[in-house]
N, CA, C and O atoms as a GROMACS GRO file, in nm:
protein
  420
    1MET      N    1  -1.356   3.297  -3.365
    1MET     CA    2  -1.228   3.240  -3.328
    1MET      C    3  -1.200   3.260  -3.183
    1MET      O    4  -1.120   3.186  -3.127
    2ALA      N    5  -1.262   3.360  -3.118
    2ALA     CA    6  -1.229   3.390  -2.980
    2ALA      C    7  -1.262   3.269  -2.892
    2ALA      O    8  -1.191   3.239  -2.796
    3GLY      N    9  -1.369   3.200  -2.926
    3GLY     CA   10  -1.409   3.080  -2.849
    3GLY      C   11  -1.305   2.971  -2.862
    3GLY      O   12  -1.282   2.898  -2.766
    4PHE      N   13  -1.246   2.958  -2.971
    4PHE     CA   14  -1.142   2.852  -2.998
    4PHE      C   15  -1.019   2.881  -2.907
    4PHE      O   16  -0.961   2.792  -2.846
    5ASN      N   17  -0.983   3.015  -2.903
    5ASN     CA   18  -0.863   3.052  -2.818
    5ASN      C   19  -0.896   3.022  -2.678
    5ASN      O   20  -0.807   2.976  -2.606
    6GLY      N   21  -1.021   3.044  -2.629
    6GLY     CA   22  -1.055   3.016  -2.499
    6GLY      C   23  -1.042   2.861  -2.465
    6GLY      O   24  -1.005   2.823  -2.354
    7PHE      N   25  -1.071   2.782  -2.560
    7PHE     CA   26  -1.059   2.638  -2.549
    7PHE      C   27  -0.913   2.601  -2.534
    7PHE      O   28  -0.879   2.513  -2.454
    8GLY      N   29  -0.830   2.663  -2.606
    8GLY     CA   30  -0.683   2.642  -2.595
    8GLY      C   31  -0.637   2.673  -2.448
    8GLY      O   32  -0.564   2.596  -2.386
    9GLY      N   33  -0.681   2.784  -2.399
    9GLY     CA   34  -0.638   2.819  -2.261
    9GLY      C   35  -0.687   2.715  -2.161
    9GLY      O   36  -0.612   2.673  -2.073
   10ASN      N   37  -0.814   2.674  -2.176
   10ASN     CA   38  -0.870   2.572  -2.085
   10ASN      C   39  -0.790   2.441  -2.100
   10ASN      O   40  -0.765   2.373  -2.000
   11MET      N   41  -0.753   2.405  -2.220
   11MET     CA   42  -0.674   2.280  -2.249
   11MET      C   43  -0.538   2.294  -2.179
   11MET      O   44  -0.489   2.197  -2.121
   12GLN      N   45  -0.477   2.413  -2.183
   12GLN     CA   46  -0.349   2.432  -2.123
   12GLN      C   47  -0.360   2.420  -1.967
   12GLN      O   48  -0.271   2.363  -1.904
   13ASN      N   49  -0.464   2.472  -1.908
   13ASN     CA   50  -0.490   2.457  -1.766
   13ASN      C   51  -0.516   2.314  -1.725
   13ASN      O   52  -0.473   2.268  -1.618
   14LEU      N   53  -0.586   2.245  -1.811
   14LEU     CA   54  -0.615   2.101  -1.795
   14LEU      C   55  -0.483   2.022  -1.794
   14LEU      O   56  -0.461   1.934  -1.710
   15LEU      N   57  -0.401   2.055  -1.886
   15LEU     CA   58  -0.270   1.978  -1.898
   15LEU      C   59  -0.188   2.008  -1.772
   15LEU      O   60  -0.125   1.917  -1.718
   16LYS      N   61  -0.188   2.133  -1.723
   16LYS     CA   62  -0.110   2.173  -1.600
   16LYS      C   63  -0.164   2.088  -1.476
   16LYS      O   64  -0.088   2.034  -1.395
   17GLN      N   65  -0.299   2.084  -1.471
   17GLN     CA   66  -0.359   2.009  -1.367
   17GLN      C   67  -0.316   1.864  -1.370
   17GLN      O   68  -0.280   1.805  -1.268
   18ALA      N   69  -0.322   1.807  -1.488
   18ALA     CA   70  -0.288   1.665  -1.506
   18ALA      C   71  -0.144   1.647  -1.467
   18ALA      O   72  -0.114   1.549  -1.399
   19GLN      N   73  -0.055   1.731  -1.503
   19GLN     CA   74   0.088   1.720  -1.466
   19GLN      C   75   0.108   1.730  -1.312
   19GLN      O   76   0.189   1.657  -1.254
   20LYS      N   77   0.035   1.817  -1.252
   20LYS     CA   78   0.042   1.822  -1.103
   20LYS      C   79  -0.008   1.697  -1.038
   20LYS      O   80   0.050   1.649  -0.939
   21MET      N   81  -0.114   1.643  -1.092
   21MET     CA   82  -0.171   1.520  -1.041
   21MET      C   83  -0.077   1.404  -1.052
   21MET      O   84  -0.064   1.322  -0.961
   22GLN      N   85  -0.011   1.398  -1.166
   22GLN     CA   86   0.086   1.295  -1.190
   22GLN      C   87   0.200   1.308  -1.095
   22GLN      O   88   0.244   1.207  -1.039
   23GLU      N   89   0.253   1.428  -1.071
   23GLU     CA   90   0.361   1.454  -0.984
   23GLU      C   91   0.325   1.408  -0.841
   23GLU      O   92   0.404   1.344  -0.772
   24GLN      N   93   0.202   1.444  -0.802
   24GLN     CA   94   0.152   1.406  -0.670
   24GLN      C   95   0.144   1.257  -0.657
   24GLN      O   96   0.182   1.204  -0.553
   25MET      N   97   0.094   1.183  -0.761
   25MET     CA   98   0.083   1.039  -0.763
   25MET      C   99   0.219   0.978  -0.739
   25MET      O  100   0.232   0.884  -0.660
   26ILE      N  101   0.324   1.029  -0.808
   26ILE     CA  102   0.460   0.981  -0.799
   26ILE      C  103   0.509   1.000  -0.656
   26ILE      O  104   0.572   0.912  -0.599
   27LYS      N  105   0.480   1.115  -0.599
   27LYS     CA  106   0.528   1.145  -0.465
   27LYS      C  107   0.458   1.046  -0.363
   27LYS      O  108   0.523   0.989  -0.275
   28ASP      N  109   0.327   1.029  -0.380
   28ASP     CA  110   0.246   0.939  -0.292
   28ASP      C  111   0.292   0.797  -0.307
   28ASP      O  112   0.298   0.724  -0.208
   29ARG      N  113   0.326   0.754  -0.432
   29ARG     CA  114   0.370   0.617  -0.447
   29ARG      C  115   0.507   0.590  -0.377
   29ARG      O  116   0.530   0.485  -0.316
   30GLU      N  117   0.596   0.690  -0.389
   30GLU     CA  118   0.728   0.680  -0.327
   30GLU      C  119   0.714   0.675  -0.167
   30GLU      O  120   0.784   0.600  -0.099
   31GLU      N  121   0.623   0.757  -0.115
   31GLU     CA  122   0.600   0.760   0.024
   31GLU      C  123   0.538   0.626   0.071
   31GLU      O  124   0.574   0.577   0.178
   32LEU      N  125   0.450   0.570  -0.004
   32LEU     CA  126   0.390   0.443   0.026
   32LEU      C  127   0.492   0.331   0.026
   32LEU      O  128   0.493   0.247   0.116
   33GLU      N  129   0.575   0.329  -0.071
   33GLU     CA  130   0.678   0.226  -0.093
   33GLU      C  131   0.781   0.236   0.020
   33GLU      O  132   0.839   0.134   0.058
   34ASN      N  133   0.805   0.351   0.073
   34ASN     CA  134   0.899   0.366   0.179
   34ASN      C  135   0.843   0.350   0.318
   34ASN      O  136   0.916   0.369   0.416
   35THR      N  137   0.712   0.317   0.331
   35THR     CA  138   0.651   0.309   0.460
   35THR      C  139   0.663   0.164   0.502
   35THR      O  140   0.654   0.073   0.420
   36THR      N  141   0.683   0.143   0.631
   36THR     CA  142   0.686   0.007   0.685
   36THR      C  143   0.561  -0.026   0.756
   36THR      O  144   0.513   0.054   0.836
   37PHE      N  145   0.504  -0.140   0.729
   37PHE     CA  146   0.380  -0.182   0.798
   37PHE      C  147   0.406  -0.294   0.886
   37PHE      O  148   0.477  -0.386   0.846
   38TYR      N  149   0.355  -0.296   1.002
   38TYR     CA  150   0.372  -0.400   1.104
   38TYR      C  151   0.243  -0.466   1.131
   38TYR      O  152   0.138  -0.403   1.139
   39ALA      N  153   0.252  -0.597   1.146
   39ALA     CA  154   0.129  -0.671   1.174
   39ALA      C  155   0.176  -0.793   1.256
   39ALA      O  156   0.291  -0.836   1.252
   40ASN      N  157   0.072  -0.848   1.336
   40ASN     CA  158   0.106  -0.972   1.407
   40ASN      C  159  -0.020  -1.058   1.415
   40ASN      O  160  -0.130  -1.015   1.381
   41ALA      N  161   0.001  -1.182   1.461
   41ALA     CA  162  -0.114  -1.276   1.481
   41ALA      C  163  -0.081  -1.364   1.602
   41ALA      O  164   0.033  -1.382   1.644
   42GLY      N  165  -0.187  -1.415   1.652
   42GLY     CA  166  -0.167  -1.501   1.773
   42GLY      C  167  -0.125  -1.424   1.894
   42GLY      O  168  -0.053  -1.477   1.979
   43GLY      N  169  -0.168  -1.300   1.905
   43GLY     CA  170  -0.134  -1.221   2.026
   43GLY      C  171   0.017  -1.188   2.028
   43GLY      O  172   0.079  -1.175   2.134
   44GLY      N  173   0.073  -1.174   1.903
   44GLY     CA  174   0.211  -1.133   1.889
   44GLY      C  175   0.307  -1.251   1.880
   44GLY      O  176   0.429  -1.236   1.886
   45MET      N  177   0.249  -1.367   1.866
   45MET     CA  178   0.340  -1.491   1.848
   45MET      C  179   0.410  -1.488   1.719
   45MET      O  180   0.520  -1.541   1.708
   46VAL      N  181   0.348  -1.428   1.616
   46VAL     CA  182   0.409  -1.414   1.484
   46VAL      C  183   0.397  -1.262   1.446
   46VAL      O  184   0.289  -1.203   1.448
   47GLU      N  185   0.512  -1.206   1.413
   47GLU     CA  186   0.515  -1.071   1.374
   47GLU      C  187   0.582  -1.055   1.239
   47GLU      O  188   0.682  -1.120   1.211
   48VAL      N  189   0.521  -0.963   1.148
   48VAL     CA  190   0.582  -0.938   1.023
   48VAL      C  191   0.599  -0.785   1.009
   48VAL      O  192   0.533  -0.702   1.071
   49GLU      N  193   0.695  -0.759   0.920
   49GLU     CA  194   0.716  -0.625   0.870
   49GLU      C  195   0.712  -0.631   0.720
   49GLU      O  196   0.775  -0.718   0.661
   50MET      N  197   0.640  -0.542   0.659
   50MET     CA  198   0.627  -0.544   0.514
   50MET      C  199   0.639  -0.392   0.465
   50MET      O  200   0.587  -0.300   0.528
   51ASN      N  201   0.709  -0.376   0.352
   51ASN     CA  202   0.709  -0.235   0.299
   51ASN      C  203   0.592  -0.208   0.202
   51ASN      O  204   0.519  -0.301   0.169
   52GLY      N  205   0.574  -0.093   0.159
   52GLY     CA  206   0.469  -0.055   0.073
   52GLY      C  207   0.470  -0.118  -0.063
   52GLY      O  208   0.372  -0.109  -0.137
   53LYS      N  209   0.576  -0.181  -0.096
   53LYS     CA  210   0.594  -0.254  -0.229
   53LYS      C  211   0.544  -0.402  -0.195
   53LYS      O  212   0.553  -0.489  -0.282
   54ARG      N  213   0.495  -0.430  -0.080
   54ARG     CA  214   0.442  -0.561  -0.048
   54ARG      C  215   0.554  -0.663  -0.036
   54ARG      O  216   0.534  -0.782  -0.060
   55GLU      N  217   0.676  -0.613   0.000
   55GLU     CA  218   0.791  -0.702   0.019
   55GLU      C  219   0.798  -0.731   0.170
   55GLU      O  220   0.800  -0.638   0.251
   56LEU      N  221   0.802  -0.855   0.204
   56LEU     CA  222   0.817  -0.899   0.342
   56LEU      C  223   0.962  -0.867   0.385
   56LEU      O  224   1.057  -0.921   0.328
   57THR      N  225   0.978  -0.784   0.481
   57THR     CA  226   1.115  -0.743   0.517
   57THR      C  227   1.160  -0.807   0.657
   57THR      O  228   1.278  -0.807   0.691
   58SER      N  229   1.061  -0.860   0.732
   58SER     CA  230   1.099  -0.921   0.860
   58SER      C  231   0.987  -1.018   0.897
   58SER      O  232   0.869  -0.991   0.875
   59LEU      N  233   1.027  -1.133   0.955
   59LEU     CA  234   0.934  -1.229   1.001
   59LEU      C  235   0.994  -1.284   1.140
   59LEU      O  236   1.104  -1.338   1.145
   60LYS      N  237   0.917  -1.266   1.245
   60LYS     CA  238   0.962  -1.318   1.380
   60LYS      C  239   0.859  -1.411   1.434
   60LYS      O  240   0.740  -1.381   1.437
   61ILE      N  241   0.904  -1.521   1.476
   61ILE     CA  242   0.814  -1.626   1.531
   61ILE      C  243   0.868  -1.658   1.677
   61ILE      O  244   0.986  -1.688   1.693
   62LYS      N  245   0.780  -1.650   1.780
   62LYS     CA  246   0.818  -1.688   1.913
   62LYS      C  247   0.839  -1.836   1.923
   62LYS      O  248   0.757  -1.914   1.873
   63PRO      N  249   0.945  -1.875   1.985
   63PRO     CA  250   0.975  -2.020   1.990
   63PRO      C  251   0.860  -2.109   2.050
   63PRO      O  252   0.840  -2.224   2.012
   64GLU      N  253   0.789  -2.048   2.143
   64GLU     CA  254   0.676  -2.131   2.204
   64GLU      C  255   0.563  -2.160   2.119
   64GLU      O  256   0.478  -2.241   2.156
   65VAL      N  257   0.554  -2.094   1.999
   65VAL     CA  258   0.446  -2.126   1.906
   65VAL      C  259   0.493  -2.239   1.803
   65VAL      O  260   0.411  -2.288   1.725
   66ILE      N  261   0.620  -2.277   1.805
   66ILE     CA  262   0.668  -2.380   1.717
   66ILE      C  263   0.641  -2.514   1.776
   66ILE      O  264   0.706  -2.556   1.872
   67ASP      N  265   0.541  -2.583   1.717
   67ASP     CA  266   0.503  -2.717   1.759
   67ASP      C  267   0.516  -2.808   1.643
   67ASP      O  268   0.434  -2.799   1.552
   68PRO      N  269   0.615  -2.900   1.639
   68PRO     CA  270   0.627  -2.989   1.520
   68PRO      C  271   0.506  -3.077   1.500
   68PRO      O  272   0.492  -3.134   1.391
   69GLU      N  273   0.416  -3.092   1.596
   69GLU     CA  274   0.302  -3.172   1.580
   69GLU      C  275   0.181  -3.088   1.520
   69GLU      O  276   0.077  -3.142   1.483
   70ASP      N  277   0.205  -2.954   1.515
   70ASP     CA  278   0.091  -2.865   1.467
   70ASP      C  279   0.147  -2.755   1.376
   70ASP      O  280   0.125  -2.637   1.400
   71ALA      N  281   0.216  -2.793   1.278
   71ALA     CA  282   0.275  -2.696   1.177
   71ALA      C  283   0.164  -2.608   1.116
   71ALA      O  284   0.184  -2.491   1.082
   72GLU      N  285   0.048  -2.670   1.106
   72GLU     CA  286  -0.064  -2.599   1.038
   72GLU      C  287  -0.104  -2.474   1.113
   72GLU      O  288  -0.136  -2.373   1.050
   73MET      N  289  -0.103  -2.477   1.244
   73MET     CA  290  -0.127  -2.362   1.330
   73MET      C  291  -0.034  -2.241   1.299
   73MET      O  292  -0.075  -2.126   1.283
   74LEU      N  293   0.100  -2.280   1.293
   74LEU     CA  294   0.204  -2.182   1.268
   74LEU      C  295   0.182  -2.119   1.124
   74LEU      O  296   0.192  -1.998   1.102
   75GLU      N  297   0.152  -2.211   1.031
   75GLU     CA  298   0.130  -2.162   0.894
   75GLU      C  299   0.010  -2.060   0.891
   75GLU      O  300   0.016  -1.958   0.824
   76ASP      N  301  -0.097  -2.092   0.965
   76ASP     CA  302  -0.212  -2.005   0.968
   76ASP      C  303  -0.184  -1.870   1.028
   76ASP      O  304  -0.235  -1.768   0.982
   77LEU      N  305  -0.099  -1.870   1.138
   77LEU     CA  306  -0.058  -1.744   1.199
   77LEU      C  307   0.024  -1.656   1.105
   77LEU      O  308   0.010  -1.533   1.104
   78ILE      N  309   0.110  -1.721   1.025
   78ILE     CA  310   0.197  -1.650   0.934
   78ILE      C  311   0.112  -1.592   0.828
   78ILE      O  312   0.130  -1.476   0.792
   79ILE      N  313   0.020  -1.665   0.775
   79ILE     CA  314  -0.071  -1.618   0.672
   79ILE      C  315  -0.155  -1.504   0.719
   79ILE      O  316  -0.173  -1.406   0.648
   80ALA      N  317  -0.207  -1.516   0.842
   80ALA     CA  318  -0.290  -1.409   0.903
   80ALA      C  319  -0.216  -1.282   0.924
   80ALA      O  320  -0.272  -1.174   0.902
   81ALA      N  321  -0.092  -1.289   0.966
   81ALA     CA  322  -0.003  -1.165   0.983
   81ALA      C  323   0.024  -1.104   0.853
   81ALA      O  324   0.014  -0.981   0.841
   82ILE      N  325   0.059  -1.179   0.754
   82ILE     CA  326   0.089  -1.125   0.616
   82ILE      C  327  -0.040  -1.056   0.558
   82ILE      O  328  -0.036  -0.947   0.503
   83ASN      N  329  -0.148  -1.125   0.575
   83ASN     CA  330  -0.277  -1.070   0.521
   83ASN      C  331  -0.315  -0.939   0.589
   83ASN      O  332  -0.368  -0.847   0.526
   84ASP      N  333  -0.285  -0.933   0.726
   84ASP     CA  334  -0.314  -0.805   0.792
   84ASP      C  335  -0.226  -0.696   0.745
   84ASP      O  336  -0.274  -0.583   0.731
   85ALA      N  337  -0.096  -0.721   0.718
   85ALA     CA  338  -0.009  -0.619   0.668
   85ALA      C  339  -0.054  -0.573   0.523
   85ALA      O  340  -0.050  -0.454   0.490
   86ASN      N  341  -0.094  -0.672   0.440
   86ASN     CA  342  -0.147  -0.632   0.309
   86ASN      C  343  -0.272  -0.550   0.323
   86ASN      O  344  -0.289  -0.456   0.244
   87ARG      N  345  -0.364  -0.576   0.418
   87ARG     CA  346  -0.484  -0.500   0.439
   87ARG      C  347  -0.442  -0.354   0.480
   87ARG      O  348  -0.506  -0.258   0.438
   88GLN      N  349  -0.339  -0.339   0.560
   88GLN     CA  350  -0.296  -0.203   0.604
   88GLN      C  351  -0.249  -0.127   0.484
   88GLN      O  352  -0.278  -0.008   0.472
   89ILE      N  353  -0.174  -0.193   0.393
   89ILE     CA  354  -0.126  -0.136   0.278
   89ILE      C  355  -0.237  -0.082   0.192
   89ILE      O  356  -0.235   0.032   0.145
   90ASP      N  357  -0.340  -0.174   0.171
   90ASP     CA  358  -0.459  -0.138   0.096
   90ASP      C  359  -0.532  -0.017   0.153
   90ASP      O  360  -0.578   0.069   0.078
   91GLU      N  361  -0.544  -0.009   0.282
   91GLU     CA  362  -0.610   0.105   0.343
   91GLU      C  363  -0.534   0.230   0.328
   91GLU      O  364  -0.591   0.338   0.310
   92ARG      N  365  -0.401   0.219   0.338
   92ARG     CA  366  -0.311   0.340   0.319
   92ARG      C  367  -0.323   0.387   0.176
   92ARG      O  368  -0.331   0.507   0.149
   93THR      N  369  -0.324   0.292   0.086
   93THR     CA  370  -0.330   0.330  -0.057
   93THR      C  371  -0.465   0.399  -0.080
   93THR      O  372  -0.468   0.499  -0.152
   94ALA      N  373  -0.573   0.353  -0.026
   94ALA     CA  374  -0.709   0.414  -0.044
   94ALA      C  375  -0.710   0.554   0.014
   94ALA      O  376  -0.776   0.642  -0.041
   95GLU      N  377  -0.637   0.578   0.125
   95GLU     CA  378  -0.630   0.703   0.188
   95GLU      C  379  -0.561   0.808   0.100
   95GLU      O  380  -0.605   0.922   0.092
   96ILE      N  381  -0.455   0.769   0.034
   96ILE     CA  382  -0.378   0.867  -0.041
   96ILE      C  383  -0.424   0.881  -0.187
   96ILE      O  384  -0.380   0.972  -0.257
   97THR      N  385  -0.513   0.790  -0.232
   97THR     CA  386  -0.557   0.796  -0.370
   97THR      C  387  -0.714   0.780  -0.371
   97THR      O  388  -0.766   0.696  -0.444
   98PRO      N  389  -0.784   0.856  -0.294
   98PRO     CA  390  -0.929   0.834  -0.284
   98PRO      C  391  -1.011   0.865  -0.405
   98PRO      O  392  -1.120   0.810  -0.420
   99ASN      N  393  -0.960   0.957  -0.499
   99ASN     CA  394  -1.032   0.994  -0.614
   99ASN      C  395  -0.986   0.942  -0.750
   99ASN      O  396  -1.032   0.988  -0.854
  100LEU      N  397  -0.895   0.847  -0.746
  100LEU     CA  398  -0.836   0.796  -0.866
  100LEU      C  399  -0.911   0.665  -0.906
  100LEU      O  400  -0.943   0.582  -0.821
  101PRO      N  401  -0.935   0.652  -1.031
  101PRO     CA  402  -0.996   0.522  -1.079
  101PRO      C  403  -0.905   0.408  -1.048
  101PRO      O  404  -0.783   0.426  -1.043
  102GLY      N  405  -0.957   0.295  -1.027
  102GLY     CA  406  -0.877   0.168  -1.003
  102GLY      C  407  -0.780   0.148  -1.105
  102GLY      O  408  -0.809   0.167  -1.223
  103GLY      N  409  -0.652   0.106  -1.064
  103GLY     CA  410  -0.547   0.074  -1.154
  103GLY      C  411  -0.457   0.186  -1.194
  103GLY      O  412  -0.360   0.166  -1.268
  104MET      N  413  -0.487   0.309  -1.145
  104MET     CA  414  -0.405   0.428  -1.183
  104MET      C  415  -0.294   0.444  -1.085
  104MET      O  416  -0.201   0.519  -1.116
  105PHE      N  417  -0.291   0.380  -0.970
  105PHE     CA  418  -0.182   0.395  -0.880
  105PHE      C  419  -0.096   0.276  -0.875
  105PHE      O  420   0.002   0.273  -0.801
   0.00000   0.00000   0.00000
């Protein structure tokens, strides 16, 4: 029976570790969600701000890039800036959760 009691102690330690990990994940998620990410495209012609929840919080477009004859270029710059902000969020997420299986954060 002594071996079984040892298992119970190990299980208790494992549960404590899991709780600490869960608390850290919550803290990291909150930190990420409250972080602002900045990105731009076209040499700063289009600038975006996005929070860690992937919500676009600001979009600035320099007037000189607005060409009614070439709306596609402006669309491409906006997409590029948003994609860059999303890439930054992905990189930050990978930094704070390097050892977690996918989908746990």
